[in-house]
C-alpha positions as CSV (number, residue, x, y, z in Angstrom):
1,M,23.1,-64.4,-11.0
2,K,22.2,-60.7,-10.4
3,A,19.4,-60.0,-12.9
4,I,16.6,-57.7,-13.9
5,L,13.4,-58.8,-15.5
6,Y,12.0,-57.0,-18.6
7,T,8.5,-57.7,-19.7
8,R,6.5,-56.2,-22.5
9,V,2.9,-56.4,-24.0
10,S,1.6,-54.6,-27.0
11,T,-1.6,-53.0,-25.8
12,K,-2.7,-51.2,-22.6
13,D,-5.4,-53.7,-21.8
14,Q,-2.9,-56.6,-21.7
15,S,-1.0,-57.7,-18.6
16,T,2.6,-58.4,-18.0
17,L,1.8,-60.4,-14.8
18,R,2.1,-63.8,-16.4
19,Q,5.6,-63.0,-17.8
20,V,6.7,-61.8,-14.3
21,N,5.2,-64.8,-12.5
22,D,6.7,-67.3,-14.9
23,M,10.3,-66.1,-14.2
24,K,10.2,-65.0,-10.6
25,S,10.2,-68.6,-9.4
26,L,13.5,-69.4,-11.1
27,K,16.2,-70.3,-8.6
28,D,19.4,-69.4,-10.5
29,F,18.6,-65.7,-10.7
30,E,18.6,-62.9,-8.1
31,I,16.0,-60.5,-9.6
32,I,16.9,-57.0,-8.5
33,K,14.2,-55.0,-10.3
34,V,11.3,-55.6,-12.7
35,F,10.7,-53.4,-15.7
36,S,7.3,-53.7,-17.4
37,E,6.3,-51.9,-20.6
38,K,3.1,-51.7,-22.7
39,I,4.2,-50.7,-26.2
40,S,4.3,-52.3,-29.6
41,G,7.5,-54.1,-30.3
42,F,6.7,-54.3,-34.0
43,S,6.2,-50.6,-34.9
44,V,8.4,-49.0,-32.2
45,S,12.1,-49.4,-32.3
46,I,14.2,-50.4,-29.4
47,N,15.6,-46.9,-29.0
48,E,12.1,-45.4,-28.8
49,R,10.9,-47.7,-26.0
50,P,11.4,-45.7,-22.7
51,V,11.1,-48.5,-20.2
52,L,13.5,-50.7,-22.1
53,Q,16.0,-47.8,-22.3
54,K,15.6,-47.3,-18.5
55,A,16.2,-51.0,-18.0
56,L,19.4,-50.9,-20.1
57,A,20.6,-47.8,-18.1
58,F,19.9,-49.6,-14.9
59,V,22.0,-52.6,-16.0
60,D,24.9,-50.3,-16.7
61,S,24.6,-48.4,-13.4
62,K,24.0,-51.4,-11.1
63,N,26.4,-53.9,-12.6
64,I,23.6,-56.3,-13.5
65,E,24.8,-59.6,-14.9
66,C,21.7,-60.7,-16.8
67,I,18.5,-59.4,-18.4
68,M,15.6,-61.9,-18.3
69,V,12.8,-62.0,-20.9
70,S,10.0,-64.4,-21.6
71,E,10.8,-64.7,-25.3
72,V,12.9,-63.0,-27.9
73,S,10.0,-61.0,-29.3
74,R,9.8,-59.1,-25.9
75,L,13.1,-57.4,-26.8
76,G,11.8,-56.6,-30.3
77,R,10.4,-58.0,-33.6
78,N,13.2,-56.5,-35.8
79,T,15.8,-59.2,-36.1
80,H,18.6,-56.8,-36.9
81,E,17.8,-54.7,-33.9
82,V,17.6,-57.6,-31.5
83,L,20.9,-59.1,-32.6
84,G,22.5,-55.7,-32.3
85,L,21.3,-55.4,-28.7
86,I,22.5,-58.9,-27.9
87,E,26.0,-58.0,-29.3
88,E,26.0,-54.7,-27.4
89,L,25.2,-56.5,-24.1
90,K,27.8,-59.2,-24.9
91,K,30.5,-56.5,-25.0
92,K,29.4,-55.4,-21.5
93,S,29.4,-59.1,-20.3
94,V,25.6,-59.0,-19.7
95,A,23.9,-62.3,-20.3
96,I,20.3,-62.7,-21.6
97,Y,18.0,-65.3,-20.3
98,I,15.2,-66.3,-22.7
99,H,12.5,-68.2,-20.8
100,N,10.6,-70.0,-23.6
101,L,13.9,-71.3,-24.9
102,G,15.2,-72.2,-21.4
103,T,18.6,-70.8,-22.3
104,T,21.0,-68.0,-21.3
105,I,23.1,-66.5,-24.1
106,N,26.2,-64.2,-23.8
107,K,27.5,-66.4,-21.1
108,S,31.3,-66.4,-21.0
109,D,31.4,-70.2,-20.7
110,S,28.9,-70.8,-23.5
111,S,30.1,-73.5,-25.9
112,S,27.2,-73.3,-28.3
113,E,26.9,-69.5,-28.9
114,I,26.5,-69.7,-32.6
115,F,23.7,-72.2,-32.4
116,T,21.9,-70.2,-29.7
117,K,22.1,-67.0,-31.8
118,L,20.7,-69.0,-34.8
119,I,17.7,-70.0,-32.7
120,V,17.3,-66.4,-31.6
121,T,17.4,-65.2,-35.2
122,I,14.8,-67.7,-36.2
123,M,12.5,-66.9,-33.3
124,A,12.7,-63.2,-33.9
125,D,11.9,-63.6,-37.6
126,L,9.0,-65.8,-36.8
127,A,7.6,-63.3,-34.3
128,R,8.0,-60.5,-36.9
129,L,6.3,-62.6,-39.6
130,E,3.4,-63.5,-37.3
131,S,2.8,-59.8,-36.6
132,E,3.0,-58.9,-40.3
133,Q,0.6,-61.7,-41.3
134,M,-1.9,-60.7,-38.6
135,S,-1.8,-57.0,-39.7
136,Y,-2.3,-58.1,-43.3
137,R,-5.3,-60.3,-42.4
138,I,-6.9,-57.4,-40.5
139,K,-6.5,-54.9,-43.3
140,S,-7.6,-57.5,-45.9
141,G,-10.8,-58.2,-43.9
142,I,-11.5,-54.5,-43.6
143,R,-11.1,-54.0,-47.4
144,S,-13.4,-56.9,-47.9
145,R,-16.1,-55.3,-45.7
146,K,-15.8,-52.0,-47.5
147,A,-16.1,-53.8,-50.9
148,K,-19.3,-55.4,-49.7
149,G,-20.6,-52.0,-48.5
150,L,-20.4,-53.0,-44.9
151,T,-19.3,-50.5,-42.2
152,T,-15.8,-50.5,-40.7
153,G,-16.5,-47.6,-38.5
154,R,-18.2,-47.3,-35.2
155,K,-20.9,-49.7,-34.3
156,I,-24.1,-48.4,-32.7
157,G,-23.4,-48.0,-29.0
158,S,-19.7,-48.7,-29.4
159,R,-17.0,-46.3,-28.4
160,E,-14.4,-47.3,-31.0
161,S,-14.3,-48.5,-34.6
162,V,-14.3,-52.2,-35.4
163,D,-10.8,-52.1,-37.0
164,K,-9.4,-50.3,-34.0
165,F,-10.9,-52.8,-31.6
166,I,-9.8,-55.9,-33.3
167,S,-6.3,-54.6,-34.0
168,K,-5.9,-54.2,-30.2
169,H,-6.5,-57.9,-29.6
170,T,-4.1,-59.7,-31.9
171,D,-3.1,-61.9,-29.0
172,I,-6.7,-63.2,-28.6
173,Q,-6.9,-63.7,-32.4
174,K,-3.7,-65.8,-32.3
175,Y,-4.9,-68.0,-29.5
176,L,-8.3,-68.5,-31.1
177,S,-6.6,-69.5,-34.4
178,K,-4.6,-72.1,-32.4
179,G,-7.8,-73.6,-30.9
180,Y,-7.4,-72.4,-27.3
181,S,-10.6,-72.4,-25.2
182,S,-12.2,-69.2,-24.0
183,R,-11.2,-70.0,-20.4
184,E,-7.5,-70.6,-21.4
185,I,-7.5,-67.3,-23.4
186,Q,-9.0,-65.4,-20.4
187,K,-6.0,-66.6,-18.3
188,L,-3.4,-65.9,-20.9
189,C,-4.7,-62.5,-22.0
190,K,-6.3,-61.3,-18.8
191,C,-9.5,-60.4,-20.6
192,S,-13.2,-61.0,-20.2
193,P,-15.3,-63.7,-21.9
194,N,-17.3,-60.9,-23.7
195,T,-14.1,-59.5,-25.2
196,I,-13.1,-62.9,-26.5
197,K,-16.6,-63.5,-28.0
198,K,-16.6,-60.1,-29.6
199,V,-13.2,-60.8,-31.2
200,K,-14.4,-64.2,-32.4
201,D,-17.6,-62.8,-33.9
202,L,-15.7,-60.1,-35.7
203,Q,-13.2,-62.6,-37.0
204,D,-16.0,-64.7,-38.5
205,E,-17.7,-61.6,-39.9
206,I,-14.6,-60.2,-41.7
207,K,-13.2,-63.7,-42.5
208,I,-9.9,-63.4,-40.6
209,K,-8.6,-67.0,-40.5
């Protein structure tokens, strides 16, 4: 199947390489082009994401049959927007392969379309809720620090504020909360051990659980 690969991470210091490598080895797809974007899928709508828009335009111009993504949240964290995009692509006979579900939707021969879309809806909603909860915990921790008279601004010798730093590493926070080891997180997030330690120390300090 003639396909493109779309990958996305939320911050500039994250890498899309893992998403690319995970899907490039699949045998049922002929990957014509890879589109990689570093932008928030939670705060920025689908229409405001330039690389995704280029990918969709490429699909139209090159008769691409399938868009490959690592998970539903790579398309977006707004369920309504994601389902709208899926429906738009269906009208153009463009399938979507979702790697973590191991399924391709919008196929003309699909006999379980309604169940697949149900899974997509649930996964998109879970991704949205996870982002909202993480954001709430960060803000709650900062408010707690302020109430105790602790600083939330720049640390001595630091180039950025504590809240800005920790909000850039929600992926590390997620894996720490799930019990991943430092070595595993280094591979998943393409970051240094010092970054992981700093995030963990700040989590403990502002009581983000």
